[in-house]
ZAMARGU-4260 file (C-alpha; in steps of 0.2 Angstrom, whole numbers, plus 5000, padded with zeros to 4 digits):
<rodrens>
0) 5000/5000/5000 | 5007/5016/4994 | 5013/5029/5008 | 4997/5038/5008 | 5002/5057/5019
5) 5016/5059/5005 | 5007/5052/4990 | 4994/5064/4995 | 5005/5078/4994 | 5014/5075/4979
10) 4997/5073/4969 | 4992/5091/4977 | 5010/5098/4972 | 5011/5091/4955 | 4996/5099/4953
15) 4997/5118/4958 | 5015/5115/4947 | 5004/5110/4931 | 4991/5122/4934 | 4995/5134/4948
20) 4978/5130/4956 | 4980/5126/4973 | 4965/5114/4979 | 4965/5123/4995 | 4945/5118/4997
25) 4947/5101/4994 | 4957/5095/5008 | 4945/5081/5018 | 4945/5084/5034 | 4947/5064/5036
30) 4966/5063/5027 | 4977/5050/5038 | 4990/5058/5046 | 4983/5075/5044 | 4996/5084/5053
35) 5008/5077/5043 | 5001/5080/5027 | 4996/5099/5032 | 5016/5102/5038 | 5022/5094/5021
40) 5010/5103/5008 | 5011/5121/5018 | 5028/5118/5020 | 5032/5116/5002 | 5024/5130/4996
45) 5029/5142/5008 | 5051/5138/5003 | 5045/5132/4985 | 5059/5145/4980 | 5072/5142/4991
50) 5068/5121/4987 | 5069/5126/4969 | 5085/5134/4971 | 5093/5118/4981 | 5087/5109/4967
55) 5096/5119/4952 | 5111/5116/4959 | 5108/5097/4963 | 5102/5093/4944 | 5104/5103/4928
60) 5086/5101/4920 | 5070/5100/4931 | 5062/5085/4930 | 5042/5083/4926 | 5029/5091/4937
65) 5023/5073/4943 | 5043/5068/4948 | 5048/5085/4953 | 5034/5086/4965 | 5041/5071/4974
70) 5060/5079/4975 | 5051/5094/4983 | 5043/5083/4996 | 5056/5074/4998 | 5071/5088/5001
75) 5057/5098/5013 | 5056/5084/5025 | 5076/5082/5025 | 5080/5101/5027 | 5066/5109/5037
80) 5055/5095/5047 | 5068/5092/5061 | 5054/5081/5071 | 5056/5068/5059 | 5074/5059/5055
85) 5082/5060/5041 | 5086/5045/5035 | 5069/5039/5038 | 5061/5051/5029 | 5072/5048/5014
90) 5070/5029/5015 | 5050/5033/5016 | 5050/5046/4999 | 5059/5034/4991 | 5048/5018/4994
95) 5034/5029/4989 | 5042/5037/4971 | 5047/5017/4967 | 5029/5010/4968 | 5021/5026/4958
100) 5037/5027/4945 | 5051/5012/4943 | 5067/5008/4953 | 5076/5021/4941 | 5066/5037/4947
105) 5069/5031/4966 | 5088/5028/4962 | 5087/5046/4957 | 5077/5053/4971 | 5087/5043/4983
110) 5105/5049/4978 | 5098/5067/4977 | 5091/5068/4993 | 5105/5059/5001 | 5117/5071/4992
115) 5107/5085/4999 | 5109/5079/5016 | 5128/5076/5015 | 5130/5092/5010 | 5117/5102/5021
120) 5131/5114/5029 | 5139/5118/5014 | 5121/5123/5006 | 5116/5134/5022 | 5132/5143/5019
125) 5129/5147/5002 | 5110/5151/5003 | 5116/5165/5015 | 5123/5172/4999 | 5107/5173/4989
130) 5096/5185/4985 | 5082/5189/4999 | 5069/5183/4990 | 5078/5166/4987 | 5081/5166/5007
135) 5064/5170/5011 | 5057/5162/4998 | 5045/5173/4990 | 5043/5182/4972 | 5052/5197/4969
140) 5035/5207/4963 | 5030/5206/4982 | 5046/5210/4989 | 5050/5226/4978 | 5031/5233/4983
145) 5032/5229/5001 | 5051/5238/5002 | 5044/5254/4993 | 5028/5254/5004 | 5034/5248/5022
150) 5053/5249/5020 | 5066/5235/5021 | 5067/5229/5039 | 5045/5228/5040 | 5046/5219/5023
155) 5059/5204/5033 | 5049/5205/5047 | 5033/5202/5037 | 5041/5189/5026 | 5048/5178/5043
160) 5028/5181/5049 | 5023/5173/5032 | 5034/5159/5033 | 5029/5153/5052 | 5018/5141/5055
165) 5000/5148/5060 | 4991/5146/5075 | 4973/5138/5072 | 4962/5149/5081 | 4946/5145/5089
170) 4930/5158/5093 | 4917/5150/5105 | 4900/5152/5102 | 4893/5162/5112 | 4874/5158/5109
175) 4878/5139/5115 | 4892/5143/5130 | 4903/5151/5138 | 4922/5155/5134 | 4925/5152/5152
180) 4915/5134/5153 | 4922/5129/5136 | 4939/5132/5143 | 4933/5121/5156 | 4927/5109/5145
185) 4946/5110/5133 | 4954/5106/5153 | 4942/5092/5153 | 4950/5083/5140 | 4969/5089/5144
190) 4968/5101/5129 | 4978/5118/5133 | 4976/5134/5123 | 4983/5149/5124 | 4974/5168/5123
195) 4984/5180/5117 | 4984/5196/5121 | 4977/5206/5103 | 4968/5189/5100 | 4950/5197/5104
200) 4946/5183/5114 | 4951/5169/5101 | 4959/5156/5107 | 4973/5146/5100 | 4975/5128/5097
205) 4992/5118/5101 | 4998/5113/5085 | 4995/5093/5078 | 4977/5093/5085 | 4962/5092/5071
210) 4950/5103/5072 | 4936/5091/5072 | 4942/5079/5087 | 4939/5096/5098 | 4925/5093/5113
215) 4910/5103/5107 | 4914/5103/5086 | 4900/5092/5082 | 4888/5103/5095 | 4895/5121/5087
220) 4902/5127/5101 | 4916/5136/5092 | 4922/5140/5074 | 4939/5144/5067 | 4941/5162/5064
225) 4958/5174/5065 | 4954/5188/5076 | 4958/5199/5062 | 4941/5192/5052 | 4930/5198/5068
230) 4933/5217/5063 | 4923/5217/5049 | 4906/5211/5059 | 4910/5223/5072 | 4911/5239/5061
235) 4896/5233/5053 | 4885/5233/5068 | 4871/5222/5063 | 4854/5224/5073 | 4842/5211/5079
240) 4825/5215/5067 | 4838/5224/5051 | 4840/5215/5035 | 4858/5212/5031 | 4868/5206/5016
245) 4885/5195/5018 | 4889/5196/5000 | 4904/5185/4997 | 4900/5175/5013 | 4906/5157/5011
250) 4913/5148/5021 | 4902/5156/5034 | 4913/5164/5051 | 4907/5180/5046 | 4890/5174/5042
255) 4887/5167/5058 | 4894/5180/5069 | 4880/5191/5058 | 4869/5180/5064 | 4873/5180/5081
260) 4872/5200/5083 | 4854/5198/5074 | 4847/5185/5087 | 4838/5178/5072 | 4826/5193/5071
265) 4827/5200/5052 | 4834/5196/5038 | 4851/5189/5035 | 4853/5185/5017 | 4871/5174/5013
270) 4880/5173/4995 | 4893/5165/4986 | 4897/5162/4971 | 4905/5146/4972 | 4895/5129/4975
275) 4906/5119/4983 | 4910/5135/4996 | 4891/5137/4997 | 4891/5120/5004 | 4903/5120/5017
280) 4895/5138/5020 | 4878/5128/5022 | 4888/5114/5035 | 4895/5127/5046 | 4877/5135/5047
285) 4869/5119/5052 | 4885/5114/5066 | 4883/5131/5072 | 4863/5132/5073 | 4857/5145/5064
290) 4856/5136/5043 | 4836/5137/5047 | 4835/5156/5049 | 4849/5162/5037 | 4843/5164/5019
295) 4857/5157/5011 | 4860/5158/4989 | 4871/5154/4974 | 4878/5168/4962 | 4885/5184/4960
300) 4881/5196/4975 | 4884/5210/4963 | 4870/5201/4951 | 4857/5207/4965 | 4843/5219/4959
305) 4832/5229/4970 | 4818/5218/4962 | 4827/5202/4965 | 4833/5205/4984 | 4826/5220/4990
310) 4836/5233/4999 | 4848/5232/5014 | 4852/5242/5028 | 4869/5235/5033 | 4880/5223/5018
315) 4895/5218/5021 | 4907/5215/5006 | 4921/5204/5011 | 4927/5208/4992 | 4939/5193/4983
320) 4958/5198/4984 | 4975/5195/4983 | 4976/5188/5000 | 4994/5196/5002 | 4987/5199/5022
325) 4985/5180/5024 | 5000/5172/5015 | 5007/5163/5033 | 4985/5154/5030 | 4988/5151/5012
330) 5005/5151/5006 | 5001/5147/4987 | 4997/5168/4987 | 5013/5174/4986 | 5017/5164/4968
335) 4999/5169/4962 | 5002/5187/4964 | 5006/5196/4949 | 5003/5216/4944 | 4991/5209/4930
340) 4980/5200/4944 | 4980/5212/4954 | 4972/5226/4941 | 4958/5213/4939 | 4956/5208/4956
345) 4954/5229/4958 | 4941/5231/4944 | 4932/5216/4951 | 4931/5225/4968 | 4925/5241/4961
350) 4912/5235/4950 | 4906/5222/4966 | 4905/5239/4979 | 4897/5250/4964 | 4882/5238/4961
355) 4881/5234/4981 | 4881/5250/4985 | 4864/5253/4975 | 4854/5239/4986 | 4859/5249/5003
360) 4846/5259/5012 | 4847/5277/5016 | 4856/5277/5031 | 4863/5262/5030 | 4881/5257/5031
365) 4892/5245/5020 | 4909/5239/5029 | 4921/5234/5013 | 4934/5221/5018 | 4950/5212/5011
370) 4964/5203/5020 | 4975/5211/5006 | 4990/5221/5011 | 4991/5231/4994 | 4984/5249/4994
375) 4976/5247/4976 | 4963/5233/4984 | 4961/5245/5002 | 4961/5265/5002 | 4962/5266/4984
380) 4946/5256/4978 | 4937/5265/4993 | 4945/5284/4988 | 4938/5281/4970 | 4920/5276/4976
385) 4919/5290/4986 | 4924/5303/4971 | 4909/5296/4958 | 4897/5296/4976 | 4895/5310/4987
390) 4879/5302/4996 | 4893/5291/5004 | 4905/5296/5019 | 4918/5284/5027 | 4917/5284/5044
395) 4934/5277/5047 | 4947/5263/5040 | 4955/5249/5050 | 4970/5239/5046 | 4981/5226/5053
400) 4999/5224/5048 | 5004/5205/5054 | 5019/5205/5060 | 5016/5220/5072 | 4998/5217/5075
405) 5001/5198/5077 | 4986/5192/5069 | 4981/5191/5050 | 4981/5206/5039 | 4968/5213/5035
410) 4958/5231/5029 | 4940/5236/5035 | 4931/5253/5028 | 4916/5257/5035 | 4903/5269/5022
415) 4887/5277/5026 | 4873/5281/5014
</rodrens>
């Protein structure tokens, strides 16, 4: 039987190398040895540029994506995973390659990985002499942008943050249990969580624990959410009895917080364009016991009209973006960033804001938010909108810079009609 965790990772990495698409939505909760899978998968994505630099020093021509994926998986294990015995990791990787390919490819992988292990100290010294982008494994396009905006020291800190392993953050469902009672429940199961000072009441889960295995998961006693995501809902200030639209709702964390604030009174419409993400939204709302009240719709919220959706007291537009504020959690986002893609996203953000603003009642509040650090997607989108719409005013703008805030990067603008 093949080494399922490593085989699973190699398949996903090969898909990424071939298509540039990372199936982050298709990660089943029941993967064997999930902690190992996620460590290797996200580790390869974080350190891809550095790992490819090592490969380029050892071979003349890059192999096809399927075999290159296995080389990256093996290199990450022997260079970065101190918890694994290096030669055991090599042996298991080589055995898996032999089952998928042939003895010839297995011999090639074995020789390369053992050579890297032997020369690890020399490689480390050579790496220190390389360009910043290789050392911190980020694309030059982002490093150049960030150095212009934040300066070199802050850029270095940001890259360090992006390459660190993120904690899983839990937000307690106060409709069902108090944070104090849930902490007591965790202690009964010998689970020690942290409550970081800047976490807004969220709890940091120890590494290696599966969220689905925690007490109260099926009962909906908590949801997974970084503290930075709370700001948009808090600034929207939804009230019971109002009509509220969550325009890009999946996977449903913010939708639940809106429902909790409204106390199941009024109307809450949650929309998302992607059917697979909508299914996750429905599952999460079901687990959190608010599926019967929230009106879930498939489709582009930008296509809503007054006739099809009505007018809303409050609208949350958590816009599609480049994700540069959450690279620590979505390491592939750094490699997907291009100036052309940024320009396309800005046009999409402007169009969504334009269309949804027409659905806001006079006196209503619209919160525009992203998880981007790029001004083009944030303050510049809002400034351009306000120039076109003098009937709106901005009540405030809020942003978090990850290394300083110790949470995900986010931007929130509060607009009132």
